[in-house]
C-alpha positions in Angstrom: -77.6 25.2 -22.6 -76.0 23.2 -20.1 -74.7 19.4 -21.3 -75.8 17.6 -18.2 -78.6 18.4 -15.6 -78.2 18.3 -11.8 -79.3 14.8 -10.4 -81.6 16.7 -7.7 -83.7 19.0 -10.1 -84.1 16.0 -12.7 -85.3 13.5 -9.7 -87.5 16.4 -8.4 -89.0 17.0 -11.8 -89.5 13.1 -12.1 -91.5 13.2 -8.9 -93.8 15.7 -10.1 -95.9 13.1 -11.4 -97.9 11.4 -8.9 -97.6 7.5 -10.0 -93.7 8.0 -10.1 -93.7 9.7 -6.6 -95.9 6.4 -5.0 -93.5 4.3 -7.0 -90.5 5.8 -5.6 -92.1 6.2 -2.1 -92.9 2.2 -2.3 -89.3 1.4 -3.2 -87.9 4.1 -0.3 -89.9 2.0 2.2 -89.0 -1.5 0.9 -85.4 -0.7 1.1 -85.9 1.0 4.6 -87.1 -2.6 5.6 -83.3 -4.0 5.6 -83.0 -2.5 8.8 -79.6 -0.6 8.7 -79.4 3.0 9.7 -78.6 4.0 6.1 -81.6 2.4 4.7 -84.0 3.7 7.1 -82.6 7.2 6.7 -83.5 6.6 2.7 -87.4 7.0 3.5 -87.2 10.0 5.0 -84.9 11.4 2.0 -87.8 10.1 -0.1 -90.5 11.6 1.4 -88.4 15.2 1.7 -87.7 14.5 -2.0 -91.5 14.1 -2.9 -93.0 17.1 -0.7 -90.4 19.1 -2.3 -91.5 18.0 -5.8 -95.0 18.6 -4.8 -95.0 22.1 -3.9 -92.4 22.3 -1.2 -91.8 21.5 2.5 -93.8 25.1 3.3 -97.0 23.8 1.4 -96.9 20.4 3.4 -96.6 22.4 6.5 -99.6 24.6 5.4 -101.5 21.2 4.7 -100.3 19.3 8.2 -100.6 22.4 10.2 -96.8 21.6 11.0 -94.4 24.5 11.2 -92.2 24.5 8.5 -88.9 24.1 10.9 -90.3 20.9 12.8 -90.7 19.3 9.2 -87.1 19.9 8.1 -85.8 18.2 11.5 -88.5 15.6 11.0 -87.1 15.1 7.7 -83.9 15.2 8.1 -81.2 12.4 8.2 -81.2 12.4 11.8 -85.2 12.6 11.9 -87.2 10.2 13.6 -91.0 10.7 13.0 -93.5 8.1 14.5 -95.7 6.4 12.3 -98.4 9.0 13.3 -96.5 11.7 12.1 -95.5 9.6 8.6 -99.1 8.7 8.0 -99.9 12.6 8.1 -97.4 13.4 5.8 -98.1 10.6 3.3 -102.3 11.6 3.7 -101.0 15.4 2.9 -99.4 14.4 0.1 -102.1 12.0 -1.2 -99.9 9.1 -1.3 -100.8 5.8 -0.2 -98.2 3.0 0.9 -98.9 -0.4 0.1 -97.5 -3.2 2.1 -96.7 -6.6 0.5 
C-alpha cells in the first residue's frame, strides 16, 4: 500500500460529493474574478475536475450533446468558452453558482 495518494486522485474523489463540487467551483469562480490570466484559467480547470469526478468528459459530452474532443478544447488552459457554454456545462453537472 502506498504511503501517499496522488493529489489529483484525492481531489477527484473529494469532488464526487455534490456539495463539495459546488463549493469548489464557487471558490474557483471567486478566484477567477481577480482578472489575471492565471486565475481565469483556474475556473476552467476546476470545471474539468468536477466533470471528471462526476463521470468524465465522455458522460458530460453525452449530456450536453457536445463532442468530447470539443469539451477537451473548451476546458483546456487555452479554452475560452462563452457564458452560454459555461451555463450549459454547469446545468449538465447539476451545479448552480451563487454570485455575491
